[in-house]
PAGUBA-715425 format. One line per 2 residues: number of its first residue (from 0); their letters; for each residue x, z, y negated of C-alpha. Coordinates in steps of 0.1 Angstrom, whole numbers, plus 5000, padded with zeros to 4 digits. Layout:
BEGIN
NUM> a> X/Z/Y ~ ...
% end
This chain:
BEGIN
0> mc> 4953/4993/4858 ~ 4916/5000/4864
2> gl> 4888/5007/4888 ~ 4859/4985/4895
4> lt> 4825/4989/4911 ~ 4802/4959/4913
6> fi> 4768/4953/4929 ~ 4754/4919/4936
8> sa> 4717/4921/4945 ~ 4703/4900/4973
10> hg> 4667/4902/4959 ~ 4670/4901/4921
12> ta> 4665/4939/4919 ~ 4698/4949/4904
14> sl> 4681/4970/4877 ~ 4673/4996/4904
16> fk> 4710/5002/4909 ~ 4723/5004/4874
18> gp> 4719/5042/4873 ~ 4734/5049/4907
20> ig> 4763/5025/4900 ~ 4769/5042/4866
22> ea> 4771/5075/4884 ~ 4793/5063/4914
24> ve> 4819/5046/4892 ~ 4828/5080/4878
26> hl> 4844/5087/4912 ~ 4870/5062/4899
28> hh> 4877/5079/4866 ~ 4913/5086/4875
30> rg> 4919/5049/4878 ~ 4908/5042/4842
32> pd> 4902/5072/4819 ~ 4904/5051/4787
34> et> 4871/5032/4788 ~ 4839/5028/4808
36> gv> 4817/4997/4810 ~ 4785/4993/4830
38> el> 4764/4962/4825 ~ 4732/4948/4841
40> id> 4734/4910/4844 ~ 4700/4892/4847
42> nd> 4688/4916/4873 ~ 4712/4899/4897
44> av> 4742/4921/4893 ~ 4756/4954/4879
46> ls> 4792/4953/4870 ~ 4810/4985/4862
48> hk> 4845/4993/4852 ~ 4869/5021/4844
50> rl> 4899/5009/4822 ~ 4935/5021/4820
52> si> 4947/5001/4790 ~ 4980/4985/4796
54> id> 4980/4950/4780 ~ 4960/4940/4749
56> va> 4950/4976/4745 ~ 4927/4970/4715
58> ss> 4907/4942/4732 ~ 4902/4930/4768
60> hq> 4873/4953/4774 ~ 4854/4950/4807
62> pm> 4832/4937/4821 ~ 4846/4906/4805
64> wy> 4826/4874/4796 ~ 4837/4838/4794
66> ad> 4824/4803/4788 ~ 4795/4812/4765
68> gr> 4783/4839/4790 ~ 4784/4818/4821
70> yv> 4809/4841/4838 ~ 4814/4878/4838
72> mt> 4842/4896/4856 ~ 4855/4930/4866
74> fn> 4893/4931/4873 ~ 4918/4956/4886
76> ge> 4955/4947/4883 ~ 4981/4929/4862
78> iy> 4988/4891/4860 ~ 5025/4889/4851
80> ny> 5026/4852/4844 ~ 4995/4853/4822
82> ke> 5014/4840/4791 ~ 5026/4809/4810
84> lr> 4991/4803/4825 ~ 4975/4807/4791
86> ae> 4997/4781/4775 ~ 4991/4757/4804
88> li> 4953/4761/4802 ~ 4953/4755/4764
90> an> 4976/4725/4766 ~ 4960/4708/4796
92> hg> 4924/4718/4794 ~ 4918/4729/4758
94> at> 4909/4764/4770 ~ 4899/4789/4743
96> fa> 4906/4827/4744 ~ 4890/4856/4727
98> td> 4917/4881/4737 ~ 4954/4883/4742
100> gd> 4952/4899/4776 ~ 4958/4888/4812
102> ge> 4923/4892/4825 ~ 4908/4864/4805
104> vi> 4933/4840/4820 ~ 4917/4846/4854
106> la> 4883/4836/4840 ~ 4896/4806/4822
108> gy> 4916/4796/4853 ~ 4885/4799/4875
110> hh> 4864/4778/4850 ~ 4890/4750/4850
112> wg> 4906/4752/4884 ~ 4880/4768/4906
114> ps> 4890/4790/4936 ~ 4925/4776/4935
116> vt> 4932/4798/4905 ~ 4943/4825/4930
118> tr> 4973/4804/4941 ~ 4986/4803/4906
120> lr> 4985/4840/4898 ~ 5017/4861/4899
122> gm> 5007/4896/4900 ~ 4987/4924/4917
124> fa> 4950/4920/4915 ~ 4915/4925/4929
126> fv> 4886/4910/4909 ~ 4850/4899/4912
128> iw> 4835/4871/4890 ~ 4797/4866/4888
130> dr> 4788/4830/4879 ~ 4754/4833/4862
132> rd> 4746/4795/4863 ~ 4754/4790/4900
134> rr> 4744/4826/4910 ~ 4775/4830/4930
136> af> 4800/4859/4933 ~ 4837/4850/4938
138> ga> 4864/4876/4944 ~ 4900/4878/4956
140> rd> 4928/4902/4964 ~ 4965/4896/4957
142> pf> 4988/4879/4983 ~ 5003/4911/4997
144> gi> 4975/4936/4992 ~ 4990/4956/4964
146> kp> 4957/4963/4948 ~ 4927/4975/4970
148> mf> 4893/4960/4974 ~ 4865/4975/4996
150> yl> 4831/4960/5002 ~ 4798/4971/5017
152> qt> 4770/4947/5026 ~ 4735/4961/5030
154> gd> 4700/4947/5030 ~ 4700/4953/4992
156> gv> 4731/4932/4985 ~ 4769/4936/4984
158> ff> 4789/4963/4967 ~ 4826/4958/4958
160> as> 4849/4987/4948 ~ 4885/4996/4941
162> ek> 4882/5027/4962 ~ 4859/5036/4991
164> ka> 4848/5068/4976 ~ 4828/5049/4950
166> lm> 4808/5034/4979 ~ 4801/5066/4997
168> pf> 4769/5074/4979 ~ 4755/5043/4996
170> vd> 4768/5051/5031 ~ 4760/5076/5059
172> sr> 4791/5098/5058 ~ 4788/5104/5095
174> di> 4790/5068/5105 ~ 4826/5071/5117
176> de> 4844/5041/5133 ~ 4860/5057/5164
178> vn> 4879/5025/5171 ~ 4897/5029/5139
180> ls> 4902/5066/5146 ~ 4920/5056/5178
182> hy> 4942/5031/5158 ~ 4948/5058/5132
184> lt> 4962/5082/5159 ~ 4987/5055/5169
186> lq> 4996/5039/5136 ~ 4990/5068/5112
188> yp> 4965/5048/5091 ~ 4933/5029/5099
190> pe> 4942/4992/5099 ~ 4926/4965/5078
192> pg> 4900/4951/5075 ~ 4882/4982/5087
194> tm> 4880/5017/5074 ~ 4871/5051/5089
196> hr> 4835/5044/5080 ~ 4820/5017/5101
198> pv> 4799/4999/5074 ~ 4828/4997/5048
200> kr> 4853/4969/5051 ~ 4883/4958/5031
202> ig> 4890/4923/5018 ~ 4923/4912/5034
204> sg> 4955/4907/5014 ~ 4957/4870/5004
206> yq> 4920/4864/5009 ~ 4892/4853/4986
208> vv> 4855/4859/4992 ~ 4822/4843/4982
210> fd> 4787/4858/4982 ~ 4756/4837/4976
212> pg> 4724/4859/4971 ~ 4702/4828/4978
214> ap> 4669/4819/4963 ~ 4643/4846/4956
216> ge> 4625/4855/4989 ~ 4652/4840/5011
218> pa> 4677/4862/5030 ~ 4711/4864/5015
220> ap> 4741/4849/5034 ~ 4768/4872/5046
222> vt> 4800/4876/5026 ~ 4824/4847/5036
224> sa> 4861/4849/5033 ~ 4890/4824/5032
226> ry> 4927/4829/5033 ~ 4946/4814/5005
228> yr> 4981/4829/5011 ~ 5002/4837/5042
230> ad> 5038/4850/5042 ~ 5055/4821/5060
232> fq> 5090/4830/5071 ~ 5113/4800/5074
234> pr> 5149/4814/5080 ~ 5175/4787/5080
236> pv> 5213/4786/5084 ~ 5234/4791/5052
238> dd> 5267/4773/5045 ~ 5274/4793/5014
240> pk> 5261/4829/5015 ~ 5273/4836/4980
242> rl> 5249/4809/4967 ~ 5221/4826/4985
244> yd> 5230/4860/4971 ~ 5230/4845/4936
246> ei> 5196/4830/4942 ~ 5182/4864/4954
248> ld> 5196/4882/4923 ~ 5182/4855/4900
250> vl> 5147/4856/4914 ~ 5147/4894/4914
252> re> 5159/4896/4878 ~ 5131/4872/4867
254> sv> 5105/4892/4887 ~ 5116/4924/4871
256> ri> 5115/4908/4837 ~ 5079/4898/4839
258> hm> 5069/4930/4856 ~ 5082/4948/4825
260> rs> 5056/4931/4803 ~ 5035/4959/4789
262> dv> 5021/4972/4756 ~ 5026/5008/4768
264> pv> 5057/5028/4780 ~ 5073/5017/4813
266> ga> 5094/5039/4835 ~ 5108/5036/4871
268> fl> 5109/5056/4903 ~ 5144/5062/4915
270> ss> 5154/5074/4950 ~ 5189/5074/4965
272> gi> 5186/5039/4981 ~ 5194/5004/4970
274> ds> 5158/4992/4965 ~ 5148/5014/4936
276> tg> 5183/5015/4923 ~ 5185/4978/4921
278> vv> 5151/4976/4903 ~ 5163/5001/4878
280> al> 5196/4984/4872 ~ 5178/4951/4865
282> ar> 5150/4968/4844 ~ 5176/4984/4821
284> ef> 5187/4949/4811 ~ 5154/4945/4794
286> np> 5148/4981/4783 ~ 5180/5002/4781
288> ei> 5158/5032/4772 ~ 5139/5032/4805
290> lt> 5131/5066/4820 ~ 5136/5072/4857
292> ft> 5118/5098/4879 ~ 5131/5114/4910
294> mg> 5117/5138/4936 ~ 5134/5165/4957
296> fd> 5125/5195/4979 ~ 5138/5231/4978
298> vp> 5153/5225/5012 ~ 5190/5218/5014
300> gh> 5207/5188/5029 ~ 5190/5156/5040
302> yn> 5157/5163/5022 ~ 5171/5164/4987
304> el> 5177/5130/4969 ~ 5179/5144/4934
306> dv> 5217/5147/4932 ~ 5224/5112/4945
308> aq> 5196/5096/4924 ~ 5206/5114/4892
310> ds> 5243/5104/4898 ~ 5231/5068/4900
312> ar> 5211/5072/4868 ~ 5242/5085/4850
314> hm> 5263/5056/4863 ~ 5237/5031/4850
316> gv> 5233/5050/4817 ~ 5196/5058/4820
318> ts> 5177/5090/4817 ~ 5167/5107/4849
320> ig> 5138/5132/4851 ~ 5137/5152/4884
322> tk> 5111/5173/4899 ~ 5113/5196/4930
324> ig> 5085/5211/4951 ~ 5082/5235/4980
326> ar> 5059/5240/5010 ~ 5033/5260/4989
328> em> 5027/5231/4965 ~ 5023/5207/4994
330> me> 4997/5229/5011 ~ 4978/5235/4979
332> el> 4976/5198/4969 ~ 4968/5183/5003
334> pr> 4930/5183/4998 ~ 4934/5165/4965
336> iv> 4959/5140/4980 ~ 4935/5132/5009
338> wh> 4906/5128/4985 ~ 4925/5102/4966
340> ld> 4935/5084/4998 ~ 4899/5076/5008
342> dp> 4909/5073/5045 ~ 4934/5095/5063
344> va> 4970/5082/5060 ~ 4994/5105/5078
346> dp> 5026/5095/5062 ~ 5043/5127/5048
348> al> 5062/5105/5023 ~ 5031/5101/5003
350> vp> 5033/5138/4992 ~ 5065/5135/4973
352> ly> 5052/5102/4958 ~ 5022/5121/4946
354> fv> 5043/5147/4928 ~ 5068/5122/4913
356> ak> 5039/5102/4900 ~ 5024/5133/4884
358> ka> 5057/5139/4866 ~ 5061/5103/4855
360> ae> 5025/5103/4841 ~ 5036/5130/4816
362> yv> 5059/5104/4800 ~ 5048/5068/4808
364> tv> 5017/5048/4818 ~ 5035/5023/4840
366> ai> 5063/5028/4866 ~ 5081/5003/4887
368> gg> 5092/5009/4923 ~ 5111/4993/4952
370> eg> 5082/4989/4977 ~ 5084/4957/4998
372> ad> 5122/4953/4999 ~ 5124/4965/5035
374> ef> 5097/4942/5048 ~ 5110/4911/5029
376> fa> 5148/4916/5035 ~ 5148/4935/5069
378> gy> 5156/4970/5057 ~ 5143/4993/5084
380> pi> 5168/5005/5110 ~ 5145/4995/5139
382> yr> 5150/4958/5129 ~ 5184/4960/5145
384> ep> 5169/4969/5179 ~ 5166/4933/5192
386> ls> 5204/4931/5188 ~ 5210/4962/5209
388> lk> 5185/4952/5235 ~ 5196/4915/5238
390> gv> 5218/4921/5268 ~ 5189/4937/5288
392> qs> 5163/4912/5277 ~ 5185/4882/5286
394> lp> 5185/4893/5323 ~ 5162/4876/5348
396> qt> 5127/4890/5349 ~ 5132/4904/5385
398> mq> 5162/4924/5373 ~ 5143/4937/5343
400> sg> 5115/4948/5366 ~ 5139/4967/5387
402> lr> 5155/4984/5357 ~ 5121/4994/5344
404> av> 5113/5009/5378 ~ 5146/5029/5376
406> sk> 5137/5041/5341 ~ 5105/5057/5354
408> vi> 5123/5080/5378 ~ 5149/5091/5352
410> pe> 5139/5125/5338 ~ 5125/5126/5303
412> gv> 5153/5132/5277 ~ 5181/5119/5299
414> kg> 5203/5094/5281 ~ 5195/5058/5289
416> rs> 5159/5063/5299 ~ 5144/5051/5266
418> fl> 5169/5023/5263 ~ 5159/5009/5297
420> qr> 5122/5013/5290 ~ 5124/4995/5256
422> gt> 5148/4969/5268 ~ 5125/4958/5296
424> tp> 5093/4959/5275 ~ 5082/4927/5256
426> le> 5085/4929/5218 ~ 5047/4925/5215
428> er> 5042/4957/5234 ~ 5070/4979/5222
430> fv> 5069/4973/5184 ~ 5036/4982/5167
432> gn> 5050/4987/5132 ~ 5070/5015/5117
434> an> 5049/5043/5131 ~ 5039/5050/5167
436> if> 5025/5085/5167 ~ 5004/5091/5198
438> ge> 5008/5071/5229 ~ 4978/5061/5251
440> ae> 4984/5090/5276 ~ 4983/5116/5248
442> kq> 4953/5100/5230 ~ 4935/5104/5263
444> ll> 4942/5142/5261 ~ 4935/5144/5224
446> mr> 4904/5123/5218 ~ 4870/5136/5229
448> ry> 4858/5100/5236 ~ 4889/5081/5245
450> np> 4882/5044/5251 ~ 4909/5027/5273
452> dv> 4898/4993/5261 ~ 4909/5000/5225
454> ry> 4946/4993/5223 ~ 4971/4989/5194
456> td> 4977/4953/5206 ~ 4942/4946/5193
458> it> 4957/4949/5159 ~ 4992/4935/5164
460> gp> 4984/4908/5189 ~ 4968/4883/5164
462> vy> 4996/4889/5140 ~ 5023/4882/5166
464> ae> 5004/4850/5175 ~ 5008/4838/5139
466> cq> 5046/4841/5140 ~ 5055/4826/5173
468> gl> 5088/4808/5174 ~ 5106/4831/5150
470> dp> 5134/4854/5161 ~ 5123/4890/5171
472> tt> 5136/4907/5140 ~ 5117/4883/5117
474> rm> 5086/4887/5138 ~ 5089/4924/5133
476> qy> 5091/4919/5096 ~ 5059/4897/5097
478> vd> 5040/4923/5117 ~ 5050/4950/5092
480> iy> 5038/4929/5063 ~ 5004/4926/5078
482> tw> 5001/4961/5092 ~ 5025/4988/5079
484> lr> 5030/4974/5044 ~ 4994/4970/5034
486> gd> 4981/4999/5056 ~ 5006/5026/5046
488> il> 5032/5017/5020 ~ 5009/5001/4995
490> vk> 4980/5025/5001 ~ 5001/5055/4992
492> ad> 5018/5037/4962 ~ 4984/5028/4947
494> rm> 4965/5060/4954 ~ 4992/5085/4947
496> sm> 5000/5069/4913 ~ 4964/5062/4903
498> ah> 4956/5098/4911 ~ 4975/5105/4878
500> sl> 4963/5074/4859 ~ 4997/5059/4864
502> ev> 5002/5022/4872 ~ 5029/5013/4897
504> rv> 5044/4978/4898 ~ 5064/4964/4926
506> pf> 5087/4935/4916 ~ 5099/4929/4952
508> ld> 5063/4920/4962 ~ 5062/4887/4943
510> pe> 5055/4853/4959 ~ 5086/4838/4942
512> vf> 5108/4866/4956 ~ 5093/4860/4990
514> kv> 5101/4823/4989 ~ 5138/4832/4987
516> as> 5136/4861/5011 ~ 5118/4840/5037
518> kv> 5149/4817/5040 ~ 5174/4844/5048
520> pl> 5188/4838/5083 ~ 5190/4866/5108
522> dl> 5228/4870/5106 ~ 5226/4878/5069
524> kv> 5198/4903/5073 ~ 5211/4924/5102
526> pa> 5247/4912/5109 ~ 5257/4918/5145
528> rm> 5293/4925/5133 ~ 5282/4953/5110
530> ag> 5268/4981/5131 ~ 5239/5000/5115
532> qt> 5235/4978/5084 ~ 5202/4963/5074
534> kh> 5191/4940/5045 ~ 5227/4928/5042
536> al> 5218/4898/5020 ~ 5199/4920/4995
538> rm> 5228/4945/4994 ~ 5253/4917/4986
540> al> 5230/4902/4960 ~ 5228/4936/4942
542> es> 5264/4945/4947 ~ 5273/4935/4911
544> vv> 5245/4956/4894 ~ 5241/4988/4914
546> pp> 5266/5017/4917 ~ 5291/5011/4945
548> pi> 5282/5041/4966 ~ 5246/5029/4968
550> vn> 5253/4994/4982 ~ 5257/5005/5018
552> re> 5239/5038/5016 ~ 5215/5046/5045
554> km> 5178/5044/5037 ~ 5161/5077/5030
556> gf> 5130/5070/5009 ~ 5117/5105/4997
558> pt> 5121/5122/5031 ~ 5097/5151/5036
560> pt> 5107/5184/5054 ~ 5074/5188/5073
562> rv> 5094/5192/5105 ~ 5111/5223/5090
564> wl> 5081/5238/5072 ~ 5057/5235/5102
566> kd> 5079/5259/5121 ~ 5079/5284/5093
568> em> 5061/5284/5059 ~ 5034/5260/5070
570> fe> 5028/5273/5106 ~ 4999/5298/5099
572> wa> 4983/5275/5074 ~ 4983/5246/5099
574> dh> 4971/5267/5128 ~ 4942/5280/5106
576> il> 4931/5244/5098 ~ 4932/5234/5135
578> at> 4914/5266/5146 ~ 4885/5263/5121
580> sn> 4880/5226/5116 ~ 4848/5210/5128
582> ag> 4866/5178/5135 ~ 4867/5192/5171
584> ey> 4838/5170/5179 ~ 4862/5141/5178
586> ld> 4895/5156/5187 ~ 4906/5184/5211
588> ln> 4921/5207/5185 ~ 4932/5233/5211
590> ya> 4955/5205/5224 ~ 4967/5200/5188
592> rk> 4974/5237/5184 ~ 4995/5236/5215
594> ll> 5015/5208/5200 ~ 5020/5230/5169
596> rd> 5031/5260/5190 ~ 5055/5239/5210
598> hk> 5070/5225/5178 ~ 5075/5260/5164
600> ag> 5092/5271/5197 ~ 5115/5241/5196
602> va> 5101/5225/5228 ~ 5097/5192/5211
604> dn> 5095/5178/5176 ~ 5058/5174/5172
606> sr> 5057/5175/5134 ~ 5044/5139/5129
608> kv> 5017/5144/5156 ~ 5006/5177/5141
610> wt> 5006/5163/5106 ~ 4985/5133/5118
612> vl> 4958/5157/5131 ~ 4960/5180/5100
614> vf> 4954/5151/5077 ~ 4924/5139/5098
616> ct> 4909/5174/5098 ~ 4913/5176/5060
618> wf> 4897/5142/5055 ~ 4868/5151/5079
620> ai> 4860/5182/5058 ~ 4860/5163/5026
622> fv> 4844/5130/5034 ~ 4823/5136/5065
624> ek> 4809/5171/5065 ~ 4816/5177/5028
626> sl> 4825/5213/5034 ~ 4858/5212/5014
628> dp> 4859/5207/4977 ~ 4892/5190/4969
630> gv> 4892/5204/4933 ~ 4897/5170/4917
632> rr> 4894/5172/4880 ~ 4891/5143/4855
634> as> 4923/5130/4841 ~ 4936/5151/4813
636> sq> 4932/5137/4778 ~ 4969/5145/4774
638> la> 4976/5114/4795 ~ 4965/5093/4765
640> nk> 4991/5109/4743 ~ 5023/5104/4763
642> pa> 5056/5105/4744 ~ 5063/5071/4729
644> vg> 5092/5053/4746 ~ 5103/5018/4739
646> sv> 5088/4995/4765 ~ 5075/4962/4753
648> va> 5091/4932/4768 ~ 5081/4897/4758
% end
């Protein structure tokens, strides 16, 4: 895994930027502490790279050249089917290779197949290729957005980077996008393609981009993008469920196999749920010595997954390494966590992920996880909601309107009020993804410059339009793939692991796995006859390989006790941040302090709302006014000397 920073000049003056690019790429040192490469190309481009050596450790240096110097590339990611593509390119096109790595396969594929190379890649990737002959930049991001790619276009040219912080030297830090701030307060993350800084954008998942500087003296064209992949759900009836379950298991086993390809040690994250447990069970078939890593909190009960996860590890015969943290560690590390995030993401679950990645990085360079299973196979509990609301939503519209009027006069907190409200609200308005922190009425109280014309449906509406005709649950899955998955889940997986120079791989998020998942019918995802169960087909597929108690276990996913701590250990710390932050020019922090006090008093559970504001205040201090030093240090040289653990899989 790596970090890239590339500049394509619009005027043939790239030499002026070599020094600044060389300095800015050091903000990505954590992504690649093993090597640094900065090259000026014909005064048209500067390509810089920070390398974390995973495959072909001795070679595959970047920037990478191909075809007698015609192409040069910077690449972040892993191509898992590179061996198969390499053989095809040699056999069908006579391609030659100077390395044994996966990056050169992208270059050879682009040379022989052109932009369609992106449709052949199985992996996670973000790359930029500069074609010296045609003076054209071509870049792409993987189908599901596992790996990040930011870009900034100015009058000087276009910058591409793995993380936004590498672009900040070229941006006014106070140019905040208040539209995305509004979306953040609802969704708990700023949605793609924007960021919290107006000039900086993200290349969308499954998109490729082109930039033509143009002839000397002529204005450069803007960056153009084209979508090459869309997650197309096509659920269909199944005559033989067992055959489908076998197909799911087979494609997952193959995906795990190729995700295990590495020339360095590979471990795995293990929680108490079926997703990570299933991945570990399959991974141990290829590496019986695989190490697993689990996180817990020093809070009893629901917040500690260590015992269950370690019991599963014993059942599967793998080593489990656990780590546990308390409120103090969480408060101390928050500035560093937010710095690594680039933009505020108010998902408390990223904190335990940060710490479990830190522990894993002491032993391995690569870890595999279970991200994506819930979106592909319908694992979130809310995906059952259309079943429970079906009776109300099948009523005539006049009756629904009457019930909605009744719900408005029922006092807050009275049983049945929420059910009637949600049951009489169209799916497109009630489901905005897996987080819905502040409603519009509260944002009007919280935001200094609330704009009623900015609504969450601006983000979700176009996504819903792409999946018309599907059943409500499958539409919810599709919306999550293009909002929650890439805006929250994959951001925290990438940033929290790369903070410790650890590469995280996600076998569920594979196009071949999605092909099978896309066919699963509704009744095998969330069976009406099985109250409370989700991702039924996946559970049945993994039944033969995971410990029996895990098959039907309720999803937890590294739960974080912020609700408990904000009433006690974290209260004064949180109140101090809200009382002293200069983010008050954007948010009414006295209102946020009232939410905190009401939470402590037990008036309402405001923990997620308070956390959302706390993360923004911390982000503001680091990235906008630059008054808070997050204390980020360069990756320890000890990471290059991890204990050797058998890991190579052909």
